[in-house]
C-alpha positions in Angstrom: -37.9 -29.3 -169.5 -38.2 -26.0 -170.5 -37.7 -24.7 -174.2 -34.2 -24.2 -175.2 -33.3 -21.2 -177.7 -30.3 -21.5 -179.9 -29.3 -19.9 -183.1 -28.4 -22.5 -185.3 -25.4 -22.0 -187.7 -26.4 -24.6 -190.2 -30.2 -25.9 -189.0 -31.6 -22.5 -187.9 -28.7 -20.0 -187.5 -26.5 -21.7 -185.2 -25.5 -24.8 -183.2 -27.7 -26.8 -180.9 -24.7 -29.5 -180.8 -23.3 -27.6 -177.6 -26.4 -29.5 -176.1 -25.7 -32.8 -177.3 -24.5 -35.5 -175.5 -24.0 -39.5 -175.4 -25.6 -41.4 -172.8 -23.4 -43.9 -171.6 -24.1 -47.4 -170.1 -21.4 -48.8 -167.3 -17.9 -49.1 -168.5 -16.9 -53.0 -169.6 -13.5 -54.4 -169.5 -13.4 -56.4 -172.7 -10.6 -58.8 -171.1 -7.9 -59.1 -168.5 -5.2 -57.2 -169.9 -2.2 -58.5 -168.0 -3.5 -61.9 -170.5 -4.5 -60.2 -173.4 -3.4 -56.5 -173.7 -5.0 -53.4 -174.6 -3.0 -51.9 -177.5 -4.9 -49.7 -180.1 -7.7 -51.0 -180.2 -9.9 -51.3 -183.8 -13.2 -52.6 -183.8 -16.3 -53.0 -186.1 -19.9 -53.4 -185.2 -22.0 -57.1 -186.3 -25.5 -56.4 -186.4 -25.1 -55.1 -182.7 -21.9 -56.9 -181.8 -18.6 -55.1 -181.3 -15.6 -57.3 -182.5 -12.5 -55.7 -181.7 -9.1 -56.7 -182.3 -6.3 -55.2 -180.0 -2.6 -56.6 -179.1 -0.3 -56.9 -176.3 3.6 -56.4 -176.4 6.1 -59.8 -176.6 5.3 -63.0 -178.9 1.4 -64.4 -179.3 0.1 -61.0 -179.1 -2.8 -60.4 -181.1 -6.2 -61.2 -179.9 -10.1 -60.4 -181.0 -12.8 -60.2 -178.8 -16.6 -60.5 -179.1 -19.5 -59.4 -177.5 -21.8 -62.3 -176.8 -24.7 -60.5 -175.5 -22.9 -60.3 -171.5 -19.2 -60.1 -172.1 -16.3 -60.9 -174.7 -15.4 -63.8 -175.8 -11.7 -63.8 -176.6 -9.4 -65.7 -179.0 -5.8 -65.1 -180.4 -5.8 -63.4 -184.1 -2.6 -64.7 -185.4 -1.3 -68.3 -185.3 0.8 -69.6 -181.9 4.3 -68.4 -181.9 4.0 -65.6 -184.6 3.9 -62.0 -183.2 2.5 -59.2 -184.7 4.3 -55.7 -185.5 2.4 -53.3 -182.7 2.8 -50.2 -181.1 1.2 -47.3 -179.2 0.5 -45.8 -182.3 0.1 -48.4 -185.3 -1.2 -52.2 -184.9 -4.2 -54.4 -186.7 -7.4 -53.2 -188.1 -10.6 -54.8 -188.4 -14.2 -54.3 -190.8 -16.9 -56.2 -192.0 -19.5 -56.4 -193.9 -22.8 -58.7 -193.3 -21.4 -61.7 -191.3 -17.7 -61.3 -193.1 -15.4 -59.9 -190.7 -11.5 -59.4 -191.8 -8.4 -57.9 -190.0 -5.5 -57.2 -191.2 -1.9 -56.9 -189.4 1.7 -57.2 -190.1 3.4 -60.2 -188.7 7.0 -60.1 -187.5 9.9 -60.1 -188.0 9.8 -56.1 -189.0 12.5 -56.6 -191.8 10.8 -59.7 -193.7 7.2 -60.4 -191.9 4.1 -59.8 -194.4 0.8 -58.6 -194.1 -1.5 -61.3 -193.4 -5.7 -61.0 -192.7 -7.4 -63.5 -190.9 -11.6 -63.5 -192.4 -15.1 -64.7 -190.6 -18.2 -65.4 -192.4 -20.2 -66.4 -188.9 -20.1 -62.7 -187.6 -16.3 -62.7 -185.7 -17.0 -65.9 -184.3 -14.6 -68.3 -185.7 -11.7 -67.2 -188.0 -9.5 -68.4 -190.5 -5.5 -69.6 -190.9 -4.0 -66.4 -192.3 -4.3 -64.9 -195.9 -1.5 -63.3 -197.5 -1.9 -60.0 -198.6 0.9 -57.6 -199.8 1.7 -59.5 -202.9 4.6 -57.4 -203.5 8.5 -59.2 -203.6 10.5 -55.6 -204.1 10.8 -54.7 -200.2 9.4 -54.4 -197.5 5.4 -53.6 -196.6 3.8 -52.6 -192.9 1.1 -50.4 -191.5 -1.8 -51.8 -192.6 -5.7 -50.7 -192.5 -8.3 -51.9 -194.1 -11.7 -51.3 -195.1 -14.8 -53.3 -196.9 -16.6 -52.3 -199.9 -20.1 -52.3 -200.9 -19.9 -55.6 -201.9 -17.9 -57.3 -198.6 -14.5 -57.5 -200.3 -11.3 -55.8 -198.3 -9.8 -52.7 -199.9 -6.2 -53.2 -197.9 -3.5 -50.1 -197.5 -0.3 -50.6 -196.5 3.6 -48.9 -196.7 5.7 -50.7 -199.2 9.4 -49.7 -199.1 12.1 -50.9 -201.5 14.7 -53.5 -200.2 16.4 -51.6 -198.0 13.7 -49.3 -196.2 13.8 -47.0 -198.9 11.5 -45.2 -201.0 8.7 -45.3 -198.6 5.0 -44.9 -199.9 1.6 -46.6 -199.6 -0.5 -49.0 -201.9 -3.2 -50.3 -202.0 -4.1 -54.5 -202.3 -7.5 -55.4 -203.1 -9.8 -58.7 -203.0 -12.5 -59.5 -205.4 -13.5 -62.8 -203.5 -14.2 -61.6 -199.4 -10.9 -61.8 -199.0 -10.1 -65.2 -199.9 -7.2 -64.1 -202.2 -5.3 -60.6 -203.1 -4.6 -58.7 -206.3 -0.9 -57.3 -206.7 -0.8 -54.3 -204.8 -1.7 -50.7 -206.8 0.3 -47.8 -206.2 -2.0 -45.1 -206.3 -0.4 -42.1 -204.7 2.9 -42.2 -207.2 1.5 -38.3 -208.8 1.7 -36.8 -205.3 5.4 -35.0 -204.6 7.3 -36.2 -201.7 7.1 -39.6 -200.2 5.0 -41.4 -197.3 6.0 -39.9 -193.8 7.5 -43.3 -192.7 6.0 -44.4 -189.4 2.7 -42.8 -189.7 -0.4 -45.3 -190.5 -2.8 -44.6 -193.4 -6.7 -45.3 -193.5 -9.1 -46.0 -196.0 -12.6 -44.6 -196.4 -15.4 -46.2 -198.3 -18.8 -44.7 -199.7 -21.2 -46.5 -202.3 -18.3 -45.9 -205.6 -16.6 -43.6 -203.4 -13.0 -44.7 -202.2 -10.4 -42.9 -200.6 -6.9 -43.8 -198.8 -5.5 -41.2 -196.4 -2.1 -40.8 -195.5 0.9 -38.1 -193.9 3.1 -37.3 -196.5 6.5 -35.8 -196.2 7.2 -32.9 -198.7 10.5 -31.4 -197.7 9.6 -32.4 -194.2 6.3 -31.0 -194.5 3.9 -33.7 -193.0 0.2 -33.1 -193.9 -2.7 -35.5 -194.4 -3.2 -36.0 -198.5 -6.5 -37.9 -199.8 -6.3 -40.0 -202.9 -9.7 -40.3 -204.2 -11.4 -42.6 -206.8 -15.1 -41.9 -208.0 -15.4 -45.5 -210.0 -15.2 -47.7 -207.3 -11.6 -48.2 -206.8 -10.9 -48.7 -210.7 -9.2 -46.0 -211.1 -7.5 -43.1 -208.6 -7.4 -39.8 -210.5 -7.8 -37.1 -207.5 -5.9 -36.4 -204.8 -5.4 -33.3 -202.6 -3.7 -31.5 -199.2 -7.0 -32.3 -197.0 -4.7 -30.9 -194.3 -3.4 -27.4 -195.2 -2.1 -27.0 -191.8 1.6 -26.8 -193.5 3.2 -28.8 -190.5 7.0 -28.5 -190.3 8.8 -31.2 -188.9 12.1 -32.9 -189.3 11.2 -36.2 -187.5 8.0 -38.9 -188.2 5.3 -37.9 -185.5 3.7 -41.2 -185.9 0.1 -40.5 -185.7 -2.8 -40.8 -188.1 -6.1 -39.7 -189.1 -9.4 -40.9 -189.8 -12.3 -40.1 -192.6 -15.7 -40.6 -193.5 -18.4 -39.5 -196.5 -21.2 -37.3 -195.8 -23.2 -37.7 -199.2 -20.8 -35.3 -201.7 -18.7 -34.2 -198.6 -15.2 -36.3 -197.0 -14.3 -35.3 -193.3 -10.8 -35.7 -192.6 -9.7 -36.0 -188.7 -6.3 -35.8 -188.0 -3.7 -34.8 -185.0 -1.0 -31.8 -186.2 1.5 -29.2 -184.0 1.7 -26.9 -186.9 0.9 -24.2 -184.3 3.4 -25.3 -181.9 1.1 -28.0 -180.2 -0.6 -30.9 -181.1 -3.7 -30.1 -181.5 -6.8 -32.7 -183.6 -8.4 -30.9 -186.8 -11.4 -31.5 -188.5 -11.2 -30.7 -192.3 -14.0 -30.9 -195.2 -13.5 -31.4 -198.9 -16.0 -31.7 -201.6 -16.0 -34.9 -203.5 -18.6 -34.3 -206.2 -16.6 -34.5 -208.7 -13.0 -34.9 -207.6 -11.0 -34.0 -204.6 -11.5 -30.1 -203.3 -10.2 -28.9 -199.7 -12.8 -26.4 -198.7 -11.9 -25.7 -194.9 -10.7 -26.9 -191.6 -11.4 -26.4 -187.5 -9.8 -27.4 -184.5 -11.6 -29.2 -182.0 -12.3 -26.9 -178.8 -8.9 -26.9 -177.3 -8.0 -27.9 -173.7 -8.1 -26.6 -170.4 -5.6 -25.3 -169.6 -4.3 -24.6 -173.1 -0.8 -26.2 -172.7 -2.8 -29.6 -173.4 -2.1 -31.7 -176.2 -4.5 -33.8 -178.5 -4.2 -37.1 -180.3 -4.9 -40.1 -181.9 -8.8 -38.6 -183.4 -11.5 -41.3 -184.8 -14.3 -40.7 -186.3 -17.6 -42.7 -187.4 -20.7 -41.8 -189.6 -24.0 -43.1 -190.6 -25.9 -41.0 -192.2 -25.6 -37.6 -191.1 -25.1 -38.3 -187.3 -21.3 -37.9 -186.8 -19.6 -39.1 -183.7 -15.4 -38.7 -182.7 -13.1 -39.3 -180.2 -9.4 -38.6 -178.9 -6.8 -38.8 -176.3 -6.4 -35.2 -174.7 -3.4 -34.7 -172.2 -3.0 -32.5 -169.6 0.3 -32.7 -168.2 0.7 -36.2 -167.8 -2.7 -36.8 -167.4 -4.7 -38.5 -170.5 -8.4 -38.7 -171.0 -11.0 -39.9 -173.6 -13.0 -36.9 -175.0 -15.5 -37.1 -177.7 -18.0 -34.6 -179.9 -21.6 -35.4 -181.6 -23.2 -33.7 -184.5 -26.7 -34.7 -185.8 -28.5 -34.5 -188.6 -29.4 -31.1 -189.6 -26.0 -30.0 -187.7 -22.8 -28.5 -190.1 -21.1 -31.1 -188.5 -17.3 -28.9 -189.2 -19.5 -26.8 -185.7 -21.1 -29.9 -184.6 -17.6 -31.3 -184.2 -15.5 -28.7 -183.3 -17.3 -26.9 -180.6 -18.3 -28.5 -177.9 -16.6 -31.8 -176.5 -17.6 -34.2 -173.5 -15.2 -36.2 -171.1 -15.5 -40.2 -172.0 -13.9 -42.2 -169.4 -15.8 -42.8 -166.1 -11.8 -43.4 -164.1 -10.1 -39.8 -163.7 -6.6 -41.4 -162.7 -5.3 -39.8 -166.4 -4.2 -42.9 -168.3 -6.5 -43.3 -170.9 -5.4 -43.2 -174.9 -6.0 -44.7 -178.4 -10.1 -44.6 -178.3 -11.5 -46.1 -181.2 -15.5 -45.1 -181.6 -18.2 -46.2 -184.1 -21.9 -45.3 -184.7 -24.1 -47.8 -185.6 -28.1 -48.6 -185.3 -28.3 -46.0 -182.9 -26.0 -46.5 -180.6 -22.1 -45.8 -180.1 -20.0 -48.2 -179.3 -16.2 -46.8 -177.5 -12.9 -49.1 -177.0 -9.8 -47.5 -175.6 -6.7 -48.6 -173.5 -6.5 -48.0 -169.4 -3.3 -47.9 -169.3 -3.2 -47.6 -165.0 -4.9 -51.1 -165.1 -3.6 -52.5 -168.2 -7.3 -53.1 -169.7 -9.1 -52.8 -172.6 -12.5 -50.7 -171.7 -15.3 -50.7 -173.7 -18.7 -48.6 -173.2 -22.1 -48.4 -175.0 -24.1 -45.4 -175.2 -27.0 -43.6 -177.2 -26.8 -39.9 -178.2 -29.3 -37.9 -176.2 -29.9 -34.4 -178.4 -31.8 -33.4 -175.0 -28.4 -33.6 -172.4 -27.8 -30.2 -171.1 -30.4 -28.3 -172.4 -31.1 -25.3 -170.7 -35.0 -23.4 -170.0 -36.3 -20.4 -171.9 -39.8 -19.5 -172.5 -39.1 -17.9 -175.4 -40.8 -18.5 -178.4 -44.8 -20.0 -177.4 -45.3 -22.1 -179.8 -47.8 -24.8 -178.9 -48.7 -28.4 -180.3 -52.1 -29.0 -179.8 -52.6 -31.6 -178.5 -49.5 -32.7 -176.7 -49.5 -35.8 -175.3 -51.3 -37.0 -178.8 -52.5 -40.4 -179.7 -51.4 -40.1 -183.0 -48.8 -38.2 -185.3 -50.7 -35.8 -186.6 -51.4 -32.5 -184.3 -51.6 -28.8 -185.3 -49.1 -26.3 -184.3 -49.6 -22.6 -183.5 -47.8 -19.4 -183.6 -45.5 -21.2 -185.6 -43.5 -20.1 -189.0 -41.4 -23.0 -190.1 -41.1 -26.5 -189.2 -37.1 -26.8 -190.0 -36.8 -30.8 -188.4 -38.0 -33.4 -186.3 -35.8 -35.5 -184.0 -35.7 -38.7 -181.6 -34.0 -38.2 -178.4 -31.3 -40.5 -179.6 -30.6 -37.9 -182.7 -32.5 -39.8 -185.6 -33.8 -37.5 -188.2 -37.7 -38.3 -188.6 -39.8 -37.1 -192.2 -42.4 -35.5 -191.9 -45.4 -33.0 -193.3 -46.8 -30.1 -192.6 -50.1 -28.3 -194.3 -51.2 -24.8 -194.2 -54.1 -24.0 -192.0 -55.9 -20.5 -191.0 -54.6 -21.4 -187.3 -51.6 -22.5 -187.7 -49.8 -25.3 -189.5 -50.9 -29.1 -189.5 -48.1 -31.6 -189.0 -48.0 -35.2 -190.0 -45.4 -38.0 -189.8 -46.5 -41.8 -190.2 -45.4 -44.7 -188.6 -44.0 -42.7 -185.5 -44.2 -45.0 -181.9 -44.8 -43.6 -178.5 -42.2 -41.6 -177.4 -40.4 -38.3 -177.2 -39.5 -36.0 -180.2 -38.3 -32.7 -180.9 -39.5 -30.4 -183.7 -37.1 -27.8 -184.3 -38.6 -24.6 -185.9 -39.4 -21.1 -186.1 -42.2 -19.2 -184.6 -44.2 -16.3 -185.8 -41.6 -13.6 -185.0 -38.8 -15.8 -187.1 -37.1 -16.7 -183.6 -35.4 -20.2 -183.3 -37.2 -22.6 -181.0 -36.9 -26.4 -179.7 -40.3 -27.9 -178.7 -41.0 -31.1 -176.9 -43.6 -33.3 -178.5 -45.0 -36.7 -176.6 -46.9 -39.2 -178.4 -48.3 -41.4 -176.1 
């Protein structure tokens, strides 16, 4: 493999993310779509076993499937004889902390059904009876989503209405006992002008003491995404702002939501908007160090041809590795695309500059992705509306995929291959970062010597690593380093 020369925008002048991709394992059918459906999958991962909830039109229509090592075991998520409210754009949600897995859903009929959770304490193998989550008696509740806090307690977001389906707004319902019971709902968005966009689902994101509820607002038909932020573990939500800023004016509800993750003191939000006249997926960045302040926004790489549309984005992150996926439609053909940002790269660049198709099949009927990054693996679910099945793929990020060869740089590692994690690096001005082939950032120490730099990184296993550095001319380079 040759040396790749790149200008890194965040790491060393521009982005190397163009060369990132995911090495996927073969597609797996989760379950027989004719029996269990494939509507709007939402997933979590317990250890390395994904657990996914999804729906099927009709009664007895919500199911949970769990990876058993060779395939998926499937069970009903709701009592026999009941049905959940599901659509292509909304449905159930699921989250986990340790071995506790909690799923949330709205039971029908839509006019009078309540929001419930079901909980598992064995990693999703078995689930409890339903537990009511909407402690609210003044009207209707629906469109639930949830996330687990650091203590393993679920935080449920849901839209509530007055009794006549008036005054749509979002509220939170909390449990302090891992989902056994729920507190009365709390309205946290009542200071925002306008009302909730009445058929757009919300999301919750949590990281330590930071909690945010996202929802699409409707202020005189301007339907942008707002975030409502807590910095004290949900005790109060004093901060809110428009994290979208596209100023989308539309008279009817577009039925599309959002997703988001915290990366330190930054909040990244992904969503779809047609403010520019055609549906595009956006990534926005907001500062959450002492409040909630919108900073910047960018579209992901646009379809080719440019009259294609994008929708239903989802995002996941661990430390500074971020993955996102969305539906991309050209005429009537729908495919799943994804993008990746690795540590050291500005996610606003990594997620929006380059994209890759995720689905193997090309029948043009894939939609509604759910993506999760955990323990070094990317887990992806999506609907295949051609077969009616729910599809699962697992993969690992490969920072070397697609690299072009360039001889510029002249940085030399001695010895290479090496039998230890201590080597000399010649013709090198500065070492910026070291990655595994899966994109994991490796800590290291550097000492200057009369001939160059002495590099030391402890506890490295045998394998291939990539050193991102500047040569003696200040030019950015990537060098492959092998430990035997």
